[in-house]
N, C-alpha and C positions, 0 to 999 in steps of 0.2 A: 475672367478670373476678378476684374475690377468691380464687377456687380455683386461678386460671390458674398462678400460680407456684407453688403447691405441688406441680401436676399435672406442670409442664413439666421436672421431673428424670425423669420415666418416659416415652419416646414411646409407647409402647402405650398407659397410661393418659388420656395426652393425647388422644391420637386418640379412645379409648372415650369421655372426657367432652367432647368438641366432638359425637360423635355421638349423645350421650344429647342433649344441650343442642340438637340440630339446628343446629349453626354448620357446616354440610355446605361451606361456601367453605373455612372455615380447616381444616377437616379434608381438604380438598383439596390445599391447600398445603402441608399436614403430610405428606401422602405423597410430594409430588414433592421435599421436602427428605429426606423417608426414604433417597431415592433417591441422594441424594449422599453418605451416609455410610458407614462401613464396614461390614458386615452382617456382626454374630458370633453366636453359637450363643446366649446368654440375650435378644438381640433378636428371634431367631427363633423362641423358645420363647414369649415373650411375644405376638406377634403371632399365634400358634399359639392361645394362650389367648381372644385378643380373638376370633377366627375364633370358636370356641366359644361365647362370651359372645354372639356376633350372633344364634346360633342359639336363645339362650335367651326366654324371655318379656320380659325388659326391654328387648330391642331390637325389641320386634314394630313399634311406629311407623318403625323405621328399614327393615325388611324390607317395610313397604307402601309405605312413600316411593320404594323402589325399583322398584313399583309402575307408578310416576308421573314416567318421566324426564323429562318435558316441565316439569312442575312442581318438581322437583330435579335441574336439571344438575348441580348441585356433589357430589352424593352418589355419582352416578353417577362421575365422577370419581375420587373417593375411592374407590371400590372397585375400580377397573381395576386 
């Protein structure tokens, strides 16, 4: 919670922090809120970088959790 205010100014960074912290329910809520904002090129570029990061070793636990959708349903919602 102490990092949240600092990261909340960048939507892609906030989503990545939620994924690293395994706060999947909040990540799914953020993705729903992203649908309501106007998508501009800088945001798309940040999301593209996040996708690349998800493929990196730091997010291995997230990818492994995707293999267990019954145990992590909000992660699946966040990734849709």
